[in-house]
Structures are given as structure tokens and as C-alpha cells.
N, C-alpha and C positions, 0 to 999 in steps of 0.2 A: 213849574206850574201843572204840568200834566201829571206828575207824580203826587201832588197834593190833591188834585180833583179825584184821582183814583183812589187815594187813601180815604177820602171823604165819602165816596160812594161805597166802599168796602166797609166802613164804620157804620154807615145808615143800615146796610143790608145786615151785618152782624147784630146790631141792636134791635133790628126788627124780628130776627129769629129768636133773640132773647125774651121778647115781650109776648110772644104769641103763645097762647095756651090751647093746646089740643088742637083738633082739625076741624075746618070749617065744611068739610065734605059732608053732603047729604046723600045717601043711597050710593055711596062710593063715587060721587061726582062732584066736582066744583063748576064745571061748566055744564049746565043742564039744559035739555031741549026747551025751547021756548024763551030763553033769555036772550037778551041783546047785549053784546059786548063791544066795547069801543076801546082802541089803545092808541096812545100817542107816545112817541119817543125820539131822542136825538142820538145820531151814531155817526160812525165813520164810514163814509162812502169808500169803497174798496180801493184804497190807496191814493185817492185824488183829493179828498176833501171832508166836508160835513154834510150829513143828511138830516132833514127833519121829516119823519114819517108817521103814519098812522094808519088806521083802518076800522073797519065794523065787521062784525062776525055774528051770524044768526044759526045756533045749532037747531038742526031739523029733528034728529031722533038719536037713538041709542040702541046698541046691541051688546051681548054679553058672551064672553068666550069662557068655556068650561064652568059656566055657572057661577063664576065669581069675579070675573074682571070685565066690569062695564066700560065701554068705550062710547063716545058721542060723536056724531058727525054732524057737519053743517057746511054753510056757504060763507065765504068772506071776500072782501075786498080790501085792497091795500093801495095806498098812495104815498109817494115821497117825492120831495124837492130836494135836490142835491146842489151843492155849490162847491165846484173844483177850482182849478187854476184859472181864474178869470172867466169863468162862464158858470152858467146855472142850467139846470135841466130838471125834468120830471119824469116820473115813472107811475103806472097805473096797472093794477092786475087784478083777476078774479080767480078764486081758489075754492076747492073742495077741501075740507078740513077733518082731521080725526084727532080726538082729544083723549088722553089717558091721566085719569087722577091717582096720584100715589096713595091716597087715602084709602083706596079699594084694597090695598094689602093689608094682612093681618100683621100690624107693627106693634112692638112692645109699647107701653105707656110712655116710657122715657124718649121715645123717637116718635111720638105722635105729630110733632111739628112736620115731619116730612109728609104727612098727610095733606098739607097745605099746597103742595107742589102739583101743577097741572102741567103736562108736556104735550105738544101737538106738532103736527105736520100738516102741509097743506100742498096740494098740487094744483096747478092751473095754468092760465095763460096770462102773460103779460101783453097789454094792450098798446100802451105807450112806454117807450118811444117807437117800438116795432113789434109786431105779434111774434111771440115765441113762447115755448113752455118754460116753466119757471116752477120753482118750489119755495115754500117758507118753512121755517121750523122754529120752535121756541119753547120756552118755560115760564110759566108765572107762578109766584109765590104769593099766596093770599094772605094779607095783613088783617083782612076783616071779610064778612062774607060778600062785600061788593067791590073791594079795592084789592089790587094786587101789584107788585112789582114785577116787570116784563123784560124779558130778553129775547129778541127774535132777530134771525138772520133770514135773509132771502132777497126780496124784490131787488134792492141795489145795495144794500149794506146790512151791518149789524148794529141793531138799535137797542138802548136801555131806556126804559120809560115806566109808564104806569098803565095799567088795565081797569077799566071801569065796567062792572056788571050791573045791568039794569033789568 
């Protein structure tokens, strides 16, 4: 059953890449300051069960390195509920984030679909179940201007889901 589910997800991702035309990046960014982003996903809690997680993010500003590579920075909150062997638990964290859009690179036209990838890192503090420093990281592939497939690792698991940009 797991192999069939993995095959189904893989086919969806490959199909999405095939239908995407060009890049949705504007000014070298997919996640721009002032937008509000929300993501939700399902994943494997590290070795023990299943997690349902999600969060919100608000990009605050941007800076440019070498006059060509724009980065967006912001604040994010993540929450997750995970179900393990006979128990359930929750996690909650707050992070500072940094985004890079691959569309900022000068790509040949036949590789323009790579411009729809946005990769990010976040550093912050997990508040629940106990305070400690934590990190998140992931990549989103935009299917449209406001919808992306999202793969994120961090808080308590690795999740595959969707991201909505408002």
C-alpha cells in the first residue's frame, strides 16, 4: 500500500512539472514581502507515527546579494499534531525565515520550470512540548501564482502538502 501511495504522489508531481509553463516568479521572487502564506501537510513523525502539520508565514522584507540574487525574510509559526504508538502529542514553534527563488537565476528557456521552485530555511524556538532551539527547511514548487506543492522538514517531522499564498 505504501508503494502505491508513493507512486501516486510521484506521478502527481511529474504531471505538475509537465503542465507548468514558464516561471511565476516576479522580480526574481515567488514569496514577496507583504504576502501571507499558509501551508498544511501530512508526514511521518520521525520513526514513530504520522503527523498533521501546518503553519503561516509573513514575509517582511528583501535584500539582494551581488545585485542579482534576491532573498526574502520573514516570520513564521508552525504547529503539528503527531500520533505515535498509542499516544498523541503536539508541537508549536516560531521562526525567522529566509527564502530564495530559483527563478532569480538566468536559466535557459527550456529549464524555465525550475524558476517555480522556492527554497527556504527557518531558525527559531519550539515552544511546545518544551522550549528549545529548532529549525525548519523546505522547498515549494508553484503550480500557479498562489498554489504550490510543499515539502518541509523541521518541527517534528517531514511533511508533504500544499502552500497557499494570499
